[in-house]
N, C-alpha and C positions, 0 to 999 in steps of 0.2 A: 254346584255347577254354575249357577247364576253368579255367585261371588267370584269364581275363577274368570268368567267372561268379563265381569265388571272391572277387574284389575288387569285385564289384558293377558291372562295366563292361558294361552291357547293349549299348551301342553297338558295342563291339569284338566281343562275342560274336555279335551279329546279322550284322556284316560278315563274320566268318569263316564262319558257317554258310551265308550266302547264296552264298558262293563254293565250297562243298563239296557232295559228294554223300553225306555221312554222315548217315543218318537219325537216329541217336542225338544227334549234335551239333545237328542241325536242331531236333529236338524240345526239347532243353534251351534253346536260344536262344529259340525261340518261347514256351516256358514263361516265360522271364525277361521277354520283351516283354509278355506278358499280365499278369504280376505288376506291371510298371512302369505299365501302363495303369490297372490297378485302384487302385494307390496314388495316382496323379495324380487319379483321379476322387474318391477318398475325401478327398484333401487339398482339392480344390476345394469339396466339400460342406462341409467344416469351415470354410473361409474365408467361405462365404456364410451360415453359421449362427453369427453371433457370440455369440448368447446361449448356445447349446449349447457353444461353445468355451470361453466364460468359466466355465461350470459344470463343465467338465472340467479335471482337473489335467494332462492329457496334451496337449501341443502337438506336432502332427506336424511333423517336419523338412521344410524346403522342398525340393521335388524338384530334382534337378540338371537339366542340359540334356536336352531331349527326344531319345531315341535314334532319330533319323530312319531309321537302317538297318532298324529293325523293320518299316517299311512294305513292305519287299521280301519278308518272310517270310509265308507263308500256309499254312493247313491243307491246301489242295489240293496244294501242293508236297510236303508231308510224306506225303500219301497216295500220291503217285507214287513217292517214295523207299521207302516201306514200305506196300504196299497192304493187308496184313493187320493193320495197327495199329488197335486200337480207340480209342486215345486221342483222335484228332481228333473221333470221334463222341461220346465222353463229354463232350468240351468243348462240342460243338454242342448236345448234349442239355441241359447245364446252362444254356447261353446261351438256348436256346429256352424252357426252363422259366421263366427269369427274366423273359422277355418275354411269357409266356403264349401262345406261338406253338404252337398245337396241331398244325398241319401239320408244323412243324419237329420237334416232339417225336416224332410218329409216324415220320417219316423217319429220325430219329436212332436210334430203337429198332430199326427194321427193319435199318438198316446195322450196328448193334451185333451183331445176331444172325448176321451174316455173317462176323464177325471175332473174333480172340482176341489179347489183349495179351500181349507178352513179359513174364515176371515181373521182369525187371531194370529196368523203366522207372521205377518209383516212386522208387527210390533210385539213380537213374542216376549222378548226380554223385558220390555217396558211393562208388559202385562204381569209378568212374574213379580217384578219389583212392586208394582201397584197393589198386588194382593197383600203385601205385608206393611203397607204404609197407611197411616191413619187418615181420617177424613179431612183433617187440617194439617197437611204436611209441614214438618219442621224444615228449617233451612238445610239441615243435613239430609233429610229425606228427599227434599226437592233436588239437591245436587245429585243424589243417587238416581233419581228418576231421569234427570237430564243426561246423565252419563249413559243410562240404559238406552235412551232415545238415540244418542250418538252412535252407539253400537248397532242398534237396529237399522238406522238410516244408512250407515256405511255399507250395508249389504243389500240395500233396496233394489239395486239394478239386477242382482242375481235372479230375483223372482218376479221381475216386472214384465208387463206386456210389451215393452219396447222391442223385445226380440221378435215377438209375433208380428208387430207392425213392420219391422225391418225386412222380414222375408215375405210379407204378404202385401206388396204394393208394386206399382210400376210394371215393368216388363215381366216380372216373375209370375204375374197373374195371367199372362198369355198362355201358360201351361195349364191345361184343363185339370190335370191331377192336382197341381199345386193350389189352384183356385178352390177346388172342392175341399181340400184339406184345410185351407185357410178359413173357408166358410164354416166348416165343422168346428174348428177351434174357436172362431169368433163367437159362435152361438154358446159355447161353454164358458167363454171368458167372463161374462158378467158375474159369475159365481166366484171369480178370483179377484175382484176389484174391491179394495178397501181404502185406497189412497187417491187423493185428488189427481195426482200425476197419472196414475193408471186409468182413471175415469176419462181423462183427456185422450190418452192413447186409444182407449176402447172406442171413443167417438170417431176418431180418425180412421180406425180399422174398419168399423162398420160402414163409414161413409165411402171408403175406398172400395169396399166389396159390394156396395149397393144394398146393404142390409138395413132393415128398420133399426132405429136407435133404441137400445134397451134403456130402462130406467136408470141404470147405473152409469151410463155414459154422460159425459159433460162436454159441451161445446167449448171452444177456446174462450169465448166470452164468459160463459158460466164458470169455467175453471178459474179465470182471472178474478171474477167476482168472489169466488170462494176463497182464493188465496188472499185477496185484499181484506175480506172479512176476518180471516184468521189473523192477519197481520195487525189489524185494528184491535182485535181482542188481546193479542200479545202486548200491545202498547198499554191497553187498559189495565192488564194485570201487573205490569212491571213498573208503572209510574203512579205515585212516587215509589222509589225503591225502599221497601220497608218489610217488616216481618209478614204483614198482611199481603203485600205484593208478592213476596217469595212464595207464600202459601198458595196464592192464587195461581202462580205458575205451576206449582206441583199438582194442583187440582186439575188444571187444563191437561197436563201430560197424562194424568190418570184417565180422564175422559177420553182422550184420543186413543189410549191403549185399549180401553174397554169397548168403546163404540166403533172405533175405526175412524180415520181422518175424514173419509167421505161422508159417513153418516153424521159426524159432528158438524161438518161444514154445511151440509144440507139443513140440519136442524137450526143452526145459527142463522143461516140466510133466511129461513122461513120466519124466524122470530124477530130478526132485526128489521128496523124501519127501512123502507126502500132506499131512502137517501143514504143510509149507512153502507149499503152494498154497492153503491155506484162509484 
């Protein structure tokens, strides 16, 4: 399954997931299927807007064959495999928000408040690859890890808290029912945060609702410091570009997969000199 996803074979990944009862594999395949659908929609829009395409220097590559096996994968099946998984409801929330489906938004918020996402899910493919890589990754292993990170990050928005923030701010909170649902979802949200981006979204969500900030939330200042710290660490591991530097990049990817970006950033900020985080 992981190999199919790494080589971009969504059809094979969907076929393998449909025949298995592994919730993580199913989620990964479903994520890839959604990404494929979004890409095809974007490609179709580009093709029917020739003027916009001509003005852009970027031409989207032609999509490959439609992965028909994706039709067998559903969010409902994933819920059966892992009932406490918040990801399907984060996906539904984002879809409902895009369609301005207020009833769908309210239902998704209610369901989110009943669930908590496992911390390993955002970088799930990276974690799978990290399990079979040695403590000092070779250049080939590092490339595989980086490829897995790319696949994981391409679907980050599907399960992010940005959808919750989008429907839980401004005039929407004037509705007492919506505010209550948002508050309930916000109190559950800290258990869904593993990325610095989501930690920043959580801080804004709690602030907008007048809720106390949870330990997982990061203010914009702290989020910027964390991102800067990670950027500095990236420079440290990549320069000079050598076998040791490549191995360092691989180790960093493995740590991010195992700890989660937020935990890694907090640990690095705590250990780093104050001047390095400014």
